[in-house]
N, C-alpha and C positions, 0 to 999 in steps of 0.2 A: 504494500500500500504506500502510495506517495502522497505527500501533502502539497497542495497548491498554495504558494505564498503570494501575497499581494501587498503593495505599499498603499497605506491609507492614512488619513488624518487621525490623530489620536482620538478625536471626538467621534469618529465612526466606529470605534471599538465597542463591542457588546460584552456584557458580562460573560465570562467563560472563555473569551478569546485568548489564545496564546500568541504573544507578540514579542518582537525582538527590537531593542533600541539601546542607545547609550544615554542614560539619564544626564540631563544638563547639569554640569557641575555647579554653576552659579545659582540655578534655581533650587537645587537640592542640597546645597552645601551645609545648611544649618538644620538643626532639629534632630529628632530621634532617628531619622532615616538616612543620615548623612553618609553612612558607610556603604550604601548601594550606588553611590554616584561615581561617574568617571570610567566605568568599564562596560563593555558590551554585555548585555544580559538578556535572558529570556524571562518574561513575566506572564502571569495569567491575571487578567483583569477580574477583580471581584465586584467593583461597584464604582459609581460616580462619587467623588469626594467633595470638591469645592471649586469655585471659580473666583478670582479676585477682580478688582476694578480695572486692571490692565488687560483682562481677557485671558490671563494665564489659567490653565486648566489642570486640575489635580484629580487623580483616580486612585482607588485602592487596588493593590495587587498582592498576590502571593499570601493570602490569609490576613491582610490588614495593613501592610505597609503602604504609605502614600507617596506618590511621585508627582511632582509638578512639571508641566510642559508649557512651552510658549505657545501662543495662538497659532493654530494650523500646523503644528509640528507633525511630521510624518513618522510613522513606525512601520515595521514589516509585520503584517499579520500572517502567522504561520498556519493556524488551524483553530478549531474550537476544542475546548477541553473534552467534549463528548466524543470527538474523533480519537483523541488520545486514549480515552478509556476503552474504546472499541479495539484499538491496536493492542493495548495491554491484555484485554480479554482474549484476543486471537492468539497472542503469544502463550498465555496460560493454557489454552486449549490445544496447543501444539500445531497450529495451522502450518501445513508444510510450505505454504507460499511465503512465510515470514522469514526473511534472512536475518541471521543473528549478527549483531554489530560487534565491534572490536572489544567491547567490555562485557561480553556475554559468555566468557569462558566458564564462569561459575555455573551458568545455566546449562551449558553442555555437560559439565561434570555431574551436576545434580541429576540431569536426565539420564545419563549413562548409568549412574549408580542405582537409580530407581528401576530402570529396565533390566539391569544385570546385577542383582545383589551379590552374586558370587565374586564380582570384581570390587566390592566395596572395601576400600582401603583408606586409611587416614593419610592424606598427602602431607600433612604437617607434622607427622610423628617425628620426634627427635629434634625439631627446631625450637630454639629458645626465642620466644616472641617477646620476652621482657628485656629488651636491650636497654642498657644504661650507658651513658657516656660520662667520663671524667671531664674536669675542666680542660685538661690537656687535649681532649679529643674534639672539643668544639671547633667549629669552622672559624678560622681567622679571616676576616674580609680582605686583609692585605696579602694573604697567601693565594697563590695561583692553583694550588692543589686541594682536592677534596680530602677529608680525613678518613677515607675508606678505600 
């Protein structure tokens, strides 16, 4: 399944739309949501939030964070949340037409172990996952080499 993306005004977004943008650093620099500014991100619109006297437009995203946009700012609408849920359901059902992405190696392993219990082995056996570093082992920004 492929998504058809389109460039729209932020005011055209509907609740549940998944969209891509870079939050304006000046508009979103202050307040509780300042940490989401300045990087390209994907958001899901929750609801309309507010509009100021200059026509700047704010919406709620990702469970309640608000982002301010300048008038008529464009974003990339990727899909609606309901389409994402359909894709997730298809993957859970094992739809053979769904290609696995590069981060789905765990899904492949889980599927193989479920289908062939005789091959169930713990791939992490013997690994020490509680790694600790001494002060000497910390990365020194002036060094060109990594500490491992």
